[in-house]
VEXTORMI-185471 format. One record per residue (C-alpha): residue number from 1; residue in three letters; x negated, y negated, z negated. Coordinates in steps of 0.25 Angstrom, whole numbers, plus 5000, padded with zeros to 4 digits. Layout:
// VEXTORMI-185471
 kolnu seti    u    v    w
   NUM  ALA    X    Y    Z
...
// end
This chain:
// VEXTORMI-185471
 kolnu seti    u    v    w
     1  UNK 5000 5000 5000
     2  UNK 4989 4992 5001
     3  UNK 4993 4985 5015
     4  UNK 5008 4983 5009
     5  UNK 5001 4975 4998
     6  UNK 4992 4966 5005
     7  UNK 5003 4963 5015
     8  UNK 5013 4959 5006
     9  UNK 5004 4950 4998
    10  UNK 4998 4944 5012
    11  UNK 5013 4943 5017
    12  UNK 5016 4935 5004
    13  UNK 5006 4925 5006
    14  UNK 5009 4923 5021
    15  UNK 5023 4921 5018
    16  UNK 5020 4911 5006
    17  UNK 5012 4904 5019
    18  UNK 5024 4903 5027
    19  UNK 5033 4899 5015
    20  UNK 5023 4887 5010
    21  UNK 5022 4882 5025
    22  UNK 5039 4883 5026
    23  UNK 5037 4892 5038
    24  UNK 5048 4901 5044
    25  UNK 5038 4912 5049
    26  UNK 5023 4917 5050
    27  UNK 5017 4916 5063
    28  UNK 5004 4923 5059
    29  UNK 4996 4928 5050
    30  UNK 4980 4928 5049
    31  UNK 4973 4937 5040
    32  UNK 4959 4944 5037
    33  UNK 4960 4959 5034
    34  UNK 4948 4961 5026
    35  UNK 4938 4972 5029
    36  UNK 4944 4982 5017
    37  UNK 4959 4979 5018
    38  UNK 4960 4992 5025
    39  UNK 4969 4984 5036
    40  UNK 4966 4981 5051
    41  UNK 4973 4971 5059
    42  UNK 4984 4981 5064
    43  UNK 4986 4987 5051
    44  UNK 4988 4974 5045
    45  UNK 4998 4970 5056
    46  UNK 5006 4982 5054
    47  UNK 5007 4980 5039
    48  UNK 5010 4965 5039
    49  UNK 5021 4966 5050
    50  UNK 5028 4976 5040
    51  UNK 5026 4966 5028
    52  UNK 5031 4955 5037
    53  UNK 5043 4961 5041
    54  UNK 5055 4952 5038
    55  UNK 5046 4939 5033
    56  UNK 5041 4927 5039
    57  UNK 5029 4933 5043
    58  UNK 5035 4944 5052
    59  UNK 5031 4943 5065
    60  UNK 5018 4935 5063
    61  UNK 5005 4937 5070
    62  UNK 4995 4944 5063
    63  UNK 4981 4941 5065
    64  UNK 4972 4949 5056
    65  UNK 4957 4950 5056
    66  UNK 4949 4961 5050
    67  UNK 4937 4956 5041
    68  UNK 4925 4966 5041
    69  UNK 4918 4961 5030
    70  UNK 4919 4972 5019
    71  UNK 4913 4964 5009
    72  UNK 4922 4952 5009
    73  UNK 4929 4948 4997
    74  UNK 4943 4949 5004
    75  UNK 4939 4963 5012
    76  UNK 4951 4971 5006
    77  UNK 4960 4958 5009
    78  UNK 4969 4953 5019
    79  UNK 4967 4939 5020
    80  UNK 4977 4930 5024
    81  UNK 4969 4919 5033
    82  UNK 4982 4911 5038
    83  UNK 4997 4911 5041
    84  UNK 5003 4904 5054
    85  UNK 5018 4901 5051
    86  UNK 5029 4894 5058
// end
C-alpha cells in the first residue's frame, strides 16, 4: 500500500493548491520520482489516474521524471514540483 499512501498525500497537496488558487481543475502536475520510491513514470501515472478519479485533478497531464540519485535525501519520495490549474 506504499503507492496508495503516497498518492493520497500527493493528491491532497495538489488539491490544496487548486483550492488556494480558486481553480476549478488541475491541468497538469509535475513530479520528481525519487530513485528509491519504487515507481517509474508509467506506474506513477497509473496510480495517479486512479487516485484522481472524481476530483479536480482527474484528467490532468502528468509530467513525471525519475531521479537516479539513490543518495539524495528525497530518494524514497515523490516530490511535487509544480501544479498547473485553470
